[in-house]
Legacy VTK file of the C-alpha trace (Angstrom):
# vtk DataFile Version 3.0
C-alpha trace
ASCII
DATASET POLYDATA
POINTS 242 float
217.468 80.928 -86.498
216.156 81.051 -89.932
214.027 83.850 -88.612
216.447 85.995 -86.588
218.205 85.222 -90.221
215.547 87.116 -92.008
214.978 89.796 -89.109
218.745 90.790 -89.228
218.725 90.888 -93.135
215.912 93.219 -93.418
217.231 95.195 -90.370
220.215 95.953 -92.758
218.459 96.618 -95.725
218.385 100.349 -96.842
214.650 100.370 -98.247
213.654 99.339 -94.934
215.542 101.793 -92.972
214.746 104.751 -95.336
210.767 103.710 -94.836
211.349 103.233 -90.805
212.925 106.834 -90.995
210.251 108.324 -93.214
207.167 106.987 -90.522
209.113 108.106 -87.585
209.314 111.936 -89.256
206.082 111.214 -90.247
204.672 110.473 -86.610
206.503 113.243 -85.157
204.451 115.835 -87.223
201.329 114.104 -86.148
202.427 114.078 -82.669
203.189 117.674 -82.986
199.299 118.477 -83.913
198.027 116.423 -80.702
196.563 118.744 -77.867
195.415 117.458 -74.962
193.945 119.083 -71.678
196.300 118.911 -68.934
195.955 119.669 -65.143
197.857 122.780 -63.932
196.731 122.640 -60.596
199.329 121.348 -58.172
196.842 121.287 -54.891
194.987 118.581 -54.706
192.230 120.274 -52.279
191.714 123.257 -55.039
189.283 122.585 -58.053
191.095 120.944 -61.040
192.308 123.345 -63.551
193.295 122.223 -67.280
194.814 123.572 -69.815
194.899 122.501 -73.782
198.732 121.607 -74.409
200.685 120.259 -77.046
202.054 117.205 -74.396
203.595 114.970 -77.056
206.131 117.607 -78.668
209.306 116.073 -76.383
208.317 112.339 -77.412
207.733 113.942 -81.487
211.509 115.899 -81.321
212.454 112.013 -80.157
211.141 110.894 -82.955
212.514 113.420 -85.121
216.268 112.497 -83.839
215.834 108.899 -84.562
214.471 109.389 -88.221
217.766 111.790 -88.704
219.671 108.971 -87.109
218.277 106.535 -89.990
218.525 108.270 -92.298
222.301 108.686 -92.252
222.375 104.939 -91.396
220.673 104.492 -94.738
223.416 105.879 -96.116
226.165 104.156 -94.218
224.488 100.889 -95.462
224.592 102.243 -99.055
228.360 102.870 -99.131
228.784 99.251 -97.293
227.044 97.543 -100.004
227.538 99.140 -102.700
230.640 96.989 -103.940
228.754 94.100 -104.216
225.366 95.027 -104.809
223.986 95.104 -108.491
223.095 97.358 -110.886
219.928 99.119 -111.059
217.244 97.292 -112.839
215.333 100.575 -113.751
216.969 104.049 -114.998
217.524 106.070 -111.360
215.024 108.914 -112.809
212.217 106.872 -113.919
208.882 108.123 -114.992
207.124 107.199 -111.806
210.475 108.733 -109.748
210.044 111.807 -111.708
205.991 112.242 -111.368
206.426 111.812 -107.484
209.115 114.600 -107.180
206.994 116.691 -109.480
203.920 116.296 -106.841
206.254 116.716 -103.785
207.075 120.314 -105.416
203.967 120.941 -106.274
202.838 120.444 -102.848
205.880 122.238 -101.175
204.712 125.305 -103.640
200.952 125.001 -102.216
201.540 125.949 -99.071
202.506 129.195 -100.315
199.613 129.549 -102.316
195.761 130.879 -100.710
194.629 127.338 -98.947
191.318 128.942 -97.908
188.962 131.838 -98.443
187.655 133.356 -95.207
185.086 136.026 -94.781
185.956 138.307 -91.729
183.405 138.585 -89.288
184.459 141.766 -88.047
185.281 143.786 -91.246
183.237 141.388 -93.602
186.291 141.128 -96.223
187.419 138.287 -97.635
190.866 137.497 -96.803
193.503 134.571 -98.320
194.936 132.488 -96.004
198.106 130.473 -97.442
199.125 127.090 -96.130
201.662 128.971 -93.957
199.490 131.336 -92.665
197.351 128.552 -91.683
199.854 127.267 -89.093
198.925 128.687 -85.112
195.644 129.205 -86.798
192.697 126.536 -85.594
193.991 123.428 -84.350
193.072 121.185 -86.961
193.524 123.584 -89.990
196.777 124.629 -88.544
198.994 122.398 -86.683
198.679 119.632 -89.054
200.055 121.725 -91.865
203.310 119.988 -90.301
202.014 117.066 -91.864
202.275 118.579 -95.312
205.786 119.776 -94.812
206.842 116.270 -93.728
205.112 114.765 -96.700
206.190 117.150 -99.146
209.995 116.259 -97.858
209.041 111.953 -98.677
207.889 112.557 -101.942
210.947 115.200 -102.748
213.697 113.557 -100.780
213.301 109.969 -99.427
211.626 108.352 -102.529
214.881 109.215 -105.136
217.444 108.451 -101.744
215.485 104.907 -102.220
215.880 104.361 -105.654
219.811 105.532 -104.967
220.670 103.385 -102.350
218.513 100.212 -103.032
219.879 98.245 -106.076
217.088 95.852 -105.629
213.680 95.909 -106.279
212.169 98.600 -104.457
208.178 98.200 -105.345
207.027 97.458 -101.551
209.375 100.304 -99.975
208.384 102.878 -102.770
204.785 101.921 -102.797
204.701 102.879 -98.767
206.630 105.779 -98.966
204.284 106.998 -101.566
200.749 106.474 -99.748
202.451 107.718 -96.814
202.970 110.731 -98.450
199.841 111.065 -100.263
197.745 110.389 -97.104
199.586 112.723 -95.134
198.829 115.688 -97.156
195.008 114.609 -97.284
194.539 115.130 -93.489
195.363 118.657 -93.736
193.144 119.013 -96.705
190.413 117.712 -95.090
190.607 119.696 -91.609
190.396 122.618 -94.122
187.562 121.658 -95.617
185.468 120.811 -92.533
186.389 123.939 -90.935
183.723 126.497 -90.537
184.678 128.811 -87.945
188.101 130.613 -87.922
190.504 132.233 -85.390
193.692 133.564 -86.437
196.090 137.127 -85.753
196.467 139.752 -87.673
199.231 141.658 -86.875
197.415 145.093 -86.842
193.797 143.784 -85.829
194.578 141.141 -83.005
192.329 138.164 -82.624
190.016 137.860 -85.915
186.785 135.741 -86.249
186.170 134.254 -89.790
183.831 131.847 -91.943
185.360 129.586 -94.538
184.029 130.798 -97.773
185.948 128.416 -100.791
188.777 126.499 -100.720
192.190 128.161 -102.337
194.209 127.369 -105.338
196.849 126.099 -103.103
194.458 123.428 -101.463
193.287 122.520 -104.905
197.156 122.036 -105.779
197.554 119.751 -102.779
194.396 117.961 -103.309
195.869 116.965 -107.296
199.375 116.262 -105.687
197.937 113.886 -102.781
195.678 111.907 -105.378
198.895 111.751 -107.661
201.275 110.002 -105.033
198.578 107.740 -103.946
197.747 107.182 -107.411
201.380 106.142 -108.084
201.607 103.898 -104.463
198.425 102.038 -105.346
200.088 101.269 -108.914
203.129 100.415 -106.771
200.967 97.528 -105.325
199.288 96.512 -107.920
202.609 95.580 -109.553
203.746 93.707 -106.694
200.183 91.611 -106.569
200.732 90.655 -109.963
LINES 1 243
242 0 1 2 3 4 5 6 7 8 9 10 11 12 13 14 15 16 17 18 19 20 21 22 23 24 25 26 27 28 29 30 31 32 33 34 35 36 37 38 39 40 41 42 43 44 45 46 47 48 49 50 51 52 53 54 55 56 57 58 59 60 61 62 63 64 65 66 67 68 69 70 71 72 73 74 75 76 77 78 79 80 81 82 83 84 85 86 87 88 89 90 91 92 93 94 95 96 97 98 99 100 101 102 103 104 105 106 107 108 109 110 111 112 113 114 115 116 117 118 119 120 121 122 123 124 125 126 127 128 129 130 131 132 133 134 135 136 137 138 139 140 141 142 143 144 145 146 147 148 149 150 151 152 153 154 155 156 157 158 159 160 161 162 163 164 165 166 167 168 169 170 171 172 173 174 175 176 177 178 179 180 181 182 183 184 185 186 187 188 189 190 191 192 193 194 195 196 197 198 199 200 201 202 203 204 205 206 207 208 209 210 211 212 213 214 215 216 217 218 219 220 221 222 223 224 225 226 227 228 229 230 231 232 233 234 235 236 237 238 239 240 241
């Protein structure tokens, strides 16, 4: 009975619900990047033909819907407990919270700046590719940019929301959100740096092949932001361990 009561208390904790919503949002974004070979021939006697597809997108949208529902539920819990909860132990706009929001805004802004400098094989000229323009290009270097947008949302919206709705100590939940946000940015960064050959579309040239030359200013800003978010998460974790 005590175990069930503890589980019920956790389920009704606004901080837990916020973390669950952020996790489902990130998981949905990740599933948007997963491509698997899917059989496209219906005749069993015919030679098997497969095509690489985003087969998990229905599950991804289901996770996003659940994430928004839990997001709304966290606000309901906040209103329900607002009359009985204690006051905030720390100022709402603490230095840690402000830093997380700044890193989130910088990450979001970095997607509109050059993430990669590539040399076009066909024309021999260098082209700057922003984080937004990477979407739809190479698999890991393009689709995982959705993780950057989700990670920015977590830093800009979810972490302040946690401080607003949860009146008690929030180090554990905040550390989880900070680490989740930072790691979600690191994946796209590593994918861009590890991509040698690029294939993307240019409106007046059609398909274009290119080679990676150097990281752009947007990627460097994202590196600093991800490192800052992870450092804040580790700092909160160490505070809990003391």
